[in-house]
N, C-alpha and C positions, 0 to 999 in steps of 0.2 A: 210395920211400916207399909207393907203391901196393901193391907186393908185400909189404912189411913189414906193412902194415895188414891185408891179406888173411890173412897168416900168423897175426897176433895175434887176429883175429876168429875164425879157425878154432880156435885154442887155447882161447879163451874159451867157445866153444860146446861143445867137448869137456868142459871143466870144469863147465859148466852141467849137462850130461847126467850127469856122474859124481857131482856133489854134489846132484843134484835131490832125492833123498829126504831127505837131511839138511837141505837148505834149507826144504823143506816143513814139517818138524818145528819148525825154529827160527822160521819165519815165524808159525806158529800161536801161539807163546809170546811174541811181541813185543808190547809195549804201545804205545799212541799216544805221540807226542812231547808233552812238557809244553807248556802254553799259553805259558809264558815261556821265552826262550832261556837256555841254560845259561851261567852266569857262571864263566869260568875264573879264579877268584880264591879266596883264603882270607879268610873273613870273621871278624873279631874285634871285640869291644867295646874301646874305648880311652878313657882319661880324659885330658882336656885339662889340662895343668899350668899353673902360674902364669905361665910364659913363653910360653904359647899354643902349646905343642907336644904332639904325641902320639908315642908310641913304637910302631913297627911293625917287626917282624922285626929288632930290635936297632939300628934307626936311628930318628932323630927327625925329624918333619916338622911344619911350622907349619900352623896353622889361624887363621882370623880371631879377633881378641882377644875378640870378643863371646861366644865359646864357652868361655872360661876356666872351669874347674871342672865342665864338663858331661861327660857320658858319650856318646860318639859311636860310630859303626861304621866300621871300616876294611875296605876291600876291597883286598887285596894281589894284584896281577897280576904277571906275569913282567916287564913293562916299566914299570909305573906303580903308584902308590898313590893310591886315592881315599878320601876321608873323607866320611861322610854323617851328617846329622842327620835321622833317620827316612828319608824318601825323597828328601830334598834334598841334593844334593852340594855341600859347602861348600869343598872343597879337592881339588886333584889335583896330584901331583908325579911327576916321573920317579923310578923306583925306584932306590935306592942299595943296592949289595951290600957296601958298606964298613961293617964293624962299628963302631958308635958314631958314624956320620956324622950330620951335622945339615943338613937341607935346608930352606931358608927362602924365603919369598916376601914381599917388601917390602909388597905391597898388604894383607897380612893384619894389619899393625900400624898402619895409617893412623888408625883410630879412637882408638888410644891417644895419638897425637900431638896430637889435638884437646884432650884433657884434660891431657896432660903434654908440652908442646912441647919441653922440654929432653931428653926421652927420644929425640927424633929424632936427636940428635947422636951417641948411643952405640948406636944400633940395629944389631945384628949382621947384620940382613937387608940392610943397605946393601952389604955385600961381595958379595952374590949378584945385585945389580941392576946396571943400566947404570953404568959407571964415572963418568959425569957427576954422579951423585948423591953419590958420595964426594968428588969435586972441589968440589961446591957445599957439602958439609958442612965441608970444610977451610977454605973461604972464610968460612963462617958463624962458625967458631971464632975468627976474628980480629976480630970485631966485637962490641961489648958486648951487643947485643940480637939477635945473629944466630940464636940458637936459635928465636926466634919467627918470624923471616922464613923460615928453612929449613923449619920445620914447616908454615907456611902454604903454602909452595910445594909440599911433598909432598902436602898435602891436596887440591891441584888434581887429583891422579891419580884421585880419585873421580869427577871430571867428564870428564876427558879420557883416562884410562888412562895407565899408566906409560910406554908406548912413545912416545906423542905428547908427554907431559910432558917426557920426556928430550930430545926434539928441540927443544922450545921452550926448555928450560933451557939447552941447549947454545948456542942462538942468543943468548939473553940474556947468557950469560957471555962470548960473543965480543965484545959491545959494552961489557962492563964494568958494565952496569946489571942487577942481579938483585934484583927486588922481586916480590912475588906479583902485583901489578897488571901489571907488565911481562911476566912469564912467561905470565900468563893471556891477555894481548892477543896475544902471539905464537902461543899455542896456538889461539886463536880464528881468527886470520888463516890459519894453516895448515889448519884444519878447513874453512874456506870459501874456499880458494884457487880462483881462476878457472881452469877447465880449459883445456887447450890447444885452439886452434881445430881444428875438424874439416875435413879436406880433402874438398871436394865433388867427386865424380866428374865428369869432363868431360861425360858424357852427360846430367847433370842441370843443367848450366849453361844459363841462358836469356839470350841476348843482349838487352840493353836499349838502346833508342834514346837518344841524348844528349838531355838536357833542354834545352828551348827557354826561355831566360830573358827573352825579349823581352816576354812577357805581363806580367811584373812591372814593366817600364818603363811599360807602359800603365796599370797600376794607380797607379803613382806620379804620372802626369800627371793622372789623374782626381782623385786626392786633393788635388792642388794647385789 
């Protein structure tokens, strides 16, 4: 490797000398780098439809329902799609290269469930979320007022996030008791779970003398 590095360095130095005049001309014509880093994306305005989705590069992506009817800005990268309201990023998705694909995020529809709880049962974004939400939806369909219970459970994601809510809902379904109060308590318990004890190194352990309890006997005699 040392010999190879020596060979490569010698080649680079020969190229530096050979291209020296051309490099001097090019260097004089170069401009300073822009103050902001270059964004390797294609920027386009997008309009949010009534189903709270925008179309980017022949695929549809969800945004929060509060932006329905608004004109936003999409930044299409090679691996992801980001949606902005002015300078605020309101949604980010993995980019799909399938023509006509629909990419949904369940969290984007939570505000709609507060106003229309029955919509939670037919939300297409359930299929792209944790399977436990689809199982809970099927359970809710079998009860008279299940849509309100299911919507109330989903709204807990605004406090705990979808991942933590999914774990709490899974635990609640395992016991057969699925109510917003029960799921919230399980989520709170998980969020404040007592951490595992920390193993103290032997070098930090301080030996303590056994307590002498005879002094308490003397106090008892004095009290009597």
